[in-house]
C-alpha positions, 0 to 999 in steps of 0.5 A: 757536785763533781767539783765537791767530790774532787775536792773532798777526795783531794783533801782526804788523800792529802790529809792522810798522807801528810798526817802519816808523813809528819807522824813519821818525824814525830815518832822518830823524834820521840824515840830519840828523846827529842821534844816535839812542841807541835804536830799539825795537819794543815797550816795556820791559822789553827782551827782547833788543837789539844795538848797531850804531854809536851806536844800540841796536836792541831788541825790547820785551816790550810789543808795542803800540808802540815808540820811538826815543830821539834825543839832546837831545829831550824825549820820552816817556822824560822824560829831561831830564839832557842839557838841563842842558848846552850843546847838542852838534852831534849833538843834536836841540835843536841842529838848525834847526827845519825839520830837527826838523820833518821828523824828527817828520813822518818816522814819519807820512810813512812810514806814509802811504807804507806805506798807499799802497803796500799798497793799490796792490799790493792793487788790482794783484794782486786788482783791484776788486770791484764790483756791475754794474748787470746783476747789481743789476737781477736784484732791483732797487733799494731807496730811502729817503725822499729817493729816493722824493721824486725819483720812484724806488721800491723794486723799480725797475731802473735801465737808463740814466743820461742816456740812456747805458748804464753798468756800475758801479752806483755810477755811479748815485750819482756826484756828477758825474752828479748835478750835471749839468743835466737829469740823469735815470734811465731805469728799468724799473718793473713792465715799463714804461720811464719817465724819472725826472728829478734835481731841480736842487737834489738835490745840496744836499738830498743833503748836508743829511743824510749818510744821504741819500747812500745814497738808492738801494741794491741789494736783495740776497737773503742767507743767514747767513755766520758767527755771532759767538760768544756773540752773540744770534744764537748763543744763539738758535740761528742757524747758518751757511748759514741762510736767514731766511724771516720775523721776527715773521710778516713775510716776509724776502727781502732784507737791507734788509727784515731790517735795517729790522725789527730796527731797530724791534725793538731791545731785544726778542725776535723769532721767526724762521723759518729754513731750514737748509742741509739744507732743514729749517725751524726756529723760533727766539727771538732777542734783538735788541740795543739797536742793532738787531742780533743778531750775524752776518755776512750772505752776499749772493747777488749776484755781484760783478764784478772789474776787473783793473788794470795797475800804472800804473792801480793807482797812482792807484786805490790812492792814492785808496783809501788816503786814503779811510781818512783821510776816514772817520776825519775823518767819524767824529771829526766825528760823535763830537764832534757827539754823533751817534755814541757814542764807546764804540761807535765806538772800539776798542782792541787787542781790538777790532782783533784781532777785526776781523782775525778768527779765520782767517788770510786774507792779503788781509784781513790786508794790507787791514786793515794798510794801513788801520791804517797810514793810521789810525796816521798820522792819529792821530799827527798829532793835536795832542796833546803826546807824539804827533808832532802835538804836536811838530809844533805846537810846532815850527811855532810856533817856525818862525813866531815865531822862538823855541822854547817853553821846555824847562820848558813842553815837559817839562810838555806831554809829561807832560800828553800822556802822562797823556792817552794813558794815559787813552785807552789805559785807556778803549780797553782797558776799552771792549773788555772791556765789549763782550766781555760785551755781548749 
């Protein structure tokens, strides 16, 4: 049943996003008087269709995509028969380059708008979840080496920033505060109140290594929330509601302690002492994967706060949240290209995305992931790869700047190369998903 729910959420989310993406192309094309021959959600074979005016609207049997067929355009169909005749006024190739550019950007623009709208309504309807400094100070903070270098210590409780009270824990890492001259924290350390100054060059040191940006974090007690099927945790006997008391005779109270120990025990077997929800203690032998995990979701014992927003307030907040997805994508691609992150571990295909939705139907989670996918779809389609919208944008931009279009033969060959690249990427994504299914 969980697999069916995952699949249903994936297909519904992609159908909405692909349908809107292709609708963006269709509307822009019709606005400029281009003939749209076909609009399809899903790829052939066709399940059913209806013709309205000059356009056939259909649903394909392969739901992971869609397309519009615009007269006089070299697209993924590679139908070049029309190109052997003189351009007709209603054809894509007969229109000015700037109009063709807008048509190719139409899908991307609609996906961006969709993502922004989804996040605005999520913020408006459900507010913003955050940890207050009052809640964090129940257990204090933990810091990495950079945090220790400026004088913070794990267990400290931050009371003030530059002598002022504050509510949001994330203000502790706010660049505006860190860039101020003479900034300092007021902290409680073992019952003593002291000030910790921020060095003038701290923001520069913070940027040297992305890991430094999490130089201070909250300590959080935790229990096991849910265990992934067939994971090392599942095979070892870990269950929902378990509290992990120790790992290899090292006491565990906070999640960062647990993560640190597992990172040192990668590719080994550890002994865990856990207390079940019924109060019974058990000894477990659990394998640790090569990336230092065992396969469960933790449930924090910290209580988040929720801030509600008016609709006017939700607009800028939701817009920022939406574009932060693009920022994450850019950072992820940068790390992959630098070799700092493995592509096989970072990239997922349809199976991985379905698992991301999860096996229970949660509408808030569904729309959050759909909003994220909408922004990701816009970003991916803007990549300068032939057969993607971004490839067409590159060629049209060249035409606008140079005053002459690439030849039809060049466009046709580029489209074929792009299709091969996309096919290889799809095979890799599917294969990688299947490979992950059989990994511990």
